[in-house]
C-alpha positions as CSV (number, residue, x, y, z in Angstrom):
1,M,29.4,-7.4,2.5
2,G,28.1,-11.0,2.5
3,N,24.9,-10.0,4.2
4,A,24.3,-7.2,1.7
5,L,24.8,-9.6,-1.2
6,N,22.6,-12.2,0.4
7,F,19.9,-9.6,0.9
8,C,20.1,-8.4,-2.7
9,L,19.8,-11.9,-4.0
10,I,17.0,-13.1,-1.7
11,F,14.9,-9.9,-1.8
12,S,15.2,-9.6,-5.6
13,L,14.2,-13.2,-6.1
14,T,11.2,-12.8,-3.7
15,V,9.7,-9.7,-5.3
16,S,10.5,-10.8,-8.8
17,F,8.7,-14.1,-8.3
18,A,5.7,-12.4,-6.8
19,Y,5.4,-9.4,-9.2
20,G,7.5,-10.0,-12.3
21,S,9.4,-7.1,-13.7
22,A,8.3,-3.6,-14.4
23,P,7.9,-3.0,-18.1
24,D,10.5,-0.9,-19.9
25,T,7.8,1.5,-21.1
26,F,6.4,2.1,-17.6
27,Q,5.2,5.7,-17.5
28,Y,5.9,7.7,-14.3
29,G,3.6,10.3,-12.8
30,M,-0.2,10.6,-12.1
31,I,-1.8,8.7,-14.9
32,P,-5.6,9.0,-15.5
33,Y,-7.5,5.7,-16.2
34,P,-8.7,5.3,-18.8
35,Q,-6.8,7.8,-20.9
36,S,-9.0,7.5,-24.0
37,E,-12.5,8.2,-22.5
38,P,-14.0,11.4,-21.3
39,V,-14.3,11.6,-17.5
40,N,-17.1,13.2,-15.5
41,P,-15.4,16.2,-13.8
42,R,-17.8,15.8,-10.9
43,A,-16.8,12.2,-10.2
44,P,-14.9,11.4,-7.0
45,V,-11.1,11.1,-7.5
46,V,-9.5,7.9,-6.4
47,I,-5.7,7.3,-6.6
48,L,-4.1,3.9,-6.8
49,V,-0.5,3.5,-5.6
50,H,1.4,0.3,-6.6
51,G,4.1,-1.5,-4.6
52,I,7.6,-2.6,-5.5
53,K,8.3,-4.2,-9.0
54,P,4.9,-3.1,-10.5
55,E,3.4,-4.7,-13.6
56,G,2.0,-2.2,-15.9
57,D,-1.5,-3.5,-15.8
58,M,-1.7,-4.8,-12.3
59,F,-4.2,-2.1,-11.1
60,H,-6.2,-2.0,-14.3
61,P,-8.9,-4.5,-13.1
62,L,-9.6,-2.4,-10.0
63,A,-9.3,0.9,-11.9
64,S,-11.8,-0.4,-14.4
65,T,-14.2,-1.4,-11.6
66,L,-13.8,2.0,-9.9
67,F,-14.4,3.8,-13.2
68,S,-17.6,1.8,-13.8
69,D,-18.6,2.7,-10.2
70,G,-18.6,6.4,-11.3
71,Q,-15.2,7.4,-10.0
72,R,-12.2,9.1,-11.6
73,P,-9.2,6.7,-11.1
74,F,-5.6,7.8,-11.3
75,L,-2.6,5.6,-11.2
76,F,0.4,7.1,-9.3
77,Q,3.3,5.3,-11.0
78,Y,6.8,5.9,-9.7
79,D,10.4,4.6,-9.9
80,D,10.5,1.9,-7.2
81,S,14.3,2.2,-7.0
82,K,14.4,5.7,-5.6
83,N,14.4,6.7,-1.9
84,L,10.8,6.5,-0.6
85,E,11.0,9.9,1.2
86,K,11.7,11.5,-2.2
87,T,8.9,9.5,-3.8
88,A,6.5,10.6,-1.0
89,D,7.5,14.2,-1.9
90,R,6.6,13.6,-5.5
91,F,3.3,12.1,-4.5
92,V,2.4,15.2,-2.5
93,D,3.2,17.4,-5.6
94,E,1.1,15.2,-7.8
95,V,-1.9,15.3,-5.5
96,L,-1.6,19.1,-5.1
97,D,-1.5,19.4,-8.9
98,L,-4.8,17.4,-9.1
99,K,-6.3,19.7,-6.5
100,K,-5.2,22.8,-8.5
101,R,-6.4,21.4,-11.9
102,F,-9.8,20.0,-10.8
103,G,-10.6,21.9,-7.6
104,I,-11.0,18.8,-5.6
105,S,-11.5,19.0,-1.8
106,E,-11.7,15.2,-1.2
107,V,-9.7,12.3,-2.5
108,R,-9.6,8.5,-2.0
109,I,-6.3,6.7,-2.0
110,I,-5.8,2.9,-2.3
111,A,-2.2,1.8,-1.9
112,H,-0.6,-1.6,-2.1
113,S,2.4,-3.0,-0.2
114,M,5.3,-0.6,-0.4
115,G,3.0,2.0,-2.0
116,G,1.2,2.1,1.4
117,L,4.5,3.3,3.0
118,I,4.9,6.0,0.4
119,A,1.3,7.2,0.5
120,R,1.1,7.3,4.3
121,R,4.5,9.2,4.5
122,A,3.0,11.8,2.3
123,M,0.2,12.5,4.7
124,V,2.0,12.8,8.1
125,K,2.6,15.8,10.2
126,G,6.2,16.9,10.8
127,R,7.4,16.7,7.1
128,K,8.2,19.8,5.2
129,K,6.2,18.6,2.3
130,S,2.9,16.9,3.3
131,L,-0.7,16.5,2.5
132,A,-1.5,16.8,6.2
133,H,-2.0,20.6,5.7
134,A,-3.1,20.6,2.1
135,G,-6.8,21.5,2.6
136,V,-7.9,18.1,1.2
137,Q,-9.9,15.5,3.0
138,I,-8.4,12.0,2.5
139,K,-9.8,8.5,2.8
140,F,-6.7,6.2,2.7
141,M,-6.7,2.4,2.4
142,S,-3.4,0.6,2.7
143,V,-3.4,-3.1,1.6
144,A,-0.7,-5.6,2.6
145,T,1.7,-2.9,3.6
146,P,4.9,-4.0,5.5
147,F,4.7,-1.3,8.2
148,R,7.1,-3.3,10.4
149,G,9.7,-3.5,7.6
150,F,12.0,-6.5,6.7
151,S,14.9,-7.4,8.9
152,S,16.6,-8.8,5.8
153,A,16.6,-5.2,4.4
154,N,18.7,-3.8,7.2
155,P,22.0,-4.1,5.4
156,A,20.6,-1.8,2.7
157,G,20.5,1.0,5.2
158,N,24.3,1.0,5.7
159,R,26.0,3.7,3.6
160,I,29.1,1.6,2.7
161,L,27.0,-1.5,1.9
162,K,24.7,0.6,-0.3
163,L,27.7,1.6,-2.5
164,L,29.1,-1.9,-2.6
165,G,25.7,-3.5,-3.2
166,R,24.7,-1.1,-6.1
167,P,26.4,-3.2,-8.8
168,F,24.5,-6.2,-7.5
169,G,21.1,-4.6,-7.9
170,M,20.6,-2.9,-4.5
171,K,18.2,-0.1,-4.7
172,A,18.0,3.1,-2.7
173,S,14.4,2.3,-1.8
174,W,15.5,-0.9,0.0
175,G,17.2,1.3,2.6
176,N,13.8,2.5,3.7
177,L,12.4,-1.0,4.2
178,G,14.6,-2.3,7.0
179,T,13.2,-2.8,10.5
180,R,15.7,-0.1,11.7
181,A,15.0,2.4,9.0
182,E,13.7,5.8,10.0
183,L,10.6,5.5,7.9
184,I,9.7,2.3,9.7
185,T,10.6,3.1,13.3
186,N,9.3,6.7,13.2
187,P,6.2,6.7,11.0
188,L,5.0,10.0,12.5
189,H,1.3,10.9,13.0
190,L,-1.3,11.4,10.2
191,G,-2.8,14.7,9.6
192,S,-6.3,15.3,11.1
193,N,-7.6,15.4,7.5
194,V,-6.7,11.8,6.9
195,E,-8.7,8.6,7.7
196,H,-6.6,5.5,7.5
197,F,-8.3,2.2,6.7
198,K,-5.6,-0.4,7.3
199,M,-6.3,-3.6,5.4
200,E,-4.0,-6.5,6.2
201,T,-3.7,-9.7,4.1
202,F,-3.5,-13.1,5.6
203,E,-1.2,-14.7,3.0
204,K,-0.2,-17.8,4.9
205,F,-1.9,-20.3,2.6
206,R,-0.9,-18.6,-0.6
207,E,2.7,-20.0,-0.8
208,Q,3.3,-18.7,-4.4
209,D,1.9,-15.3,-3.5
210,S,3.1,-14.7,0.1
211,V,5.3,-11.7,0.5
212,V,4.4,-10.0,3.8
213,T,3.5,-11.9,6.9
214,C,0.7,-10.9,9.3
215,D,3.3,-9.9,11.8
216,G,5.2,-7.8,9.2
217,Q,2.1,-5.6,8.7
218,V,1.8,-4.6,12.4
219,Q,3.4,-1.4,13.7
220,T,2.2,0.1,17.0
221,L,2.3,3.8,16.1
222,V,0.7,3.2,12.7
223,D,-2.1,1.1,14.2
224,A,-2.8,3.7,16.8
225,D,-3.4,6.3,14.1
226,A,-5.6,4.0,12.0
227,K,-9.4,4.6,12.0
228,V,-10.0,0.9,11.1
229,I,-7.9,-2.2,11.1
230,D,-9.4,-5.1,9.1
231,A,-8.1,-8.0,7.1
232,I,-8.8,-10.2,4.0
233,R,-7.5,-13.7,3.2
234,T,-5.8,-13.3,-0.2
235,G,-2.4,-13.6,-1.6
236,H,-0.2,-10.5,-1.8
237,V,-0.9,-9.7,-5.5
238,E,-4.1,-11.7,-5.7
239,A,-5.9,-9.0,-3.7
240,F,-5.8,-6.7,-6.7
241,R,-5.6,-9.2,-9.6
242,N,-6.7,-12.8,-9.1
243,A,-6.6,-15.8,-11.4
244,E,-9.7,-14.4,-13.3
245,N,-7.8,-11.1,-13.8
246,Q,-10.2,-9.3,-11.5
247,P,-9.8,-7.6,-8.1
248,S,-10.6,-10.1,-5.3
249,P,-14.2,-10.2,-4.0
250,E,-12.7,-9.9,-0.5
251,L,-11.1,-6.5,-1.3
252,L,-14.1,-5.2,-3.2
253,S,-16.3,-6.1,-0.2
254,K,-14.1,-4.0,2.1
255,L,-14.0,-1.1,-0.4
256,R,-17.8,-1.1,-0.3
257,L,-18.0,-1.5,3.4
258,Y,-15.8,1.5,4.1
259,G,-17.2,3.8,1.5
260,F,-14.5,3.6,-1.2
261,M,-17.2,2.6,-3.7
262,A,-20.6,3.9,-4.3
263,E,-22.3,0.5,-4.4
264,L,-23.4,-0.4,-0.9
265,M,-22.5,-3.7,0.7
266,K,-25.3,-6.3,0.2
267,D,-25.6,-9.8,1.5
268,L,-21.8,-10.5,1.5
269,P,-20.7,-14.0,2.7
270,K,-19.8,-14.3,6.4
271,A,-16.4,-15.6,5.3
272,I,-15.7,-12.2,4.0
273,T,-17.3,-9.9,6.6
274,G,-17.8,-12.0,9.7
275,G,-15.7,-13.7,12.3
276,N,-13.0,-11.8,14.2
277,L,-11.4,-10.3,11.1
278,K,-10.7,-7.0,12.8
279,D,-8.4,-8.8,15.2
280,C,-6.3,-10.2,12.3
281,C,-2.6,-9.0,12.5
282,S,-3.5,-6.5,15.2
283,I,-1.5,-5.7,18.3
284,D,-3.1,-6.2,21.7
285,P,-3.7,-2.6,22.9
286,R,-3.1,-3.6,26.5
287,T,0.2,-5.3,26.2
288,H,1.4,-3.8,22.8
289,Q,2.5,-7.3,21.9
290,T,1.3,-9.3,18.8
291,T,-1.0,-12.1,19.8
292,L,-0.9,-14.8,17.2
293,V,-3.5,-16.9,19.0
294,K,-6.0,-14.0,19.0
295,R,-5.2,-12.8,15.5
296,C,-6.7,-14.2,12.3
297,T,-9.3,-16.4,14.2
298,G,-11.9,-15.4,11.6
299,F,-9.9,-17.5,9.1
300,E,-9.6,-20.7,11.0
């Protein structure tokens, strides 16, 4: 009981400090951005998936940039208190609805933090409801996603502690975030129609915006399925909305590099694209062990 209460307090304070609180008027579902302007029906569809404790306008800077880039952004907004498996099911339904309404055969998905767990779960084989056999080609970028989970969240996976912890703010979704949770230990394989671009964040020097460690973003099975593993040096939230209320240049450079934006990469600083960034946070394929000396050398 004590462990569960400690988890509730520590985890709530951590995410609240990093994200703030979700607004009372937060609208759930697949929300087009912007809602007030006509959208080119031929423009590529890109879906943005938020993490835990979302702020209503957190993705607006990136959505605005993507809209100006000639794309059709949608914000998948969900109740972050619910079980992530159920949220993944809803995500599948929402994407299939877009396919039916607009006749799309390709979609780009950019997901942040816990949103990366949800989006990836919706694309794997072996689930009854999945985008893995939906007839849609998917380019998927996860950013700062805790694929290894949080050991501090393990008490939330205990049925009795779930009930006892509910009055203290424990959410069903936290049960999916422990290092022993099924969603973490058995991530399953992506469908052949999915390309995963795994973008890790080196948050070490962003003390006020450090939520997920490099190590916490590494998961052997997830990494094995990824088409690309790369990294940026930003804070957890800063990647999508920095002090200037803009998406970070580091993230934009990667979106251009990997074809998530129409504008091609031009003369980007070496600090963003050079060094050994693709080693950051990665597991050594020979030993399957994390190698902190090898990782993140591009940032030293």
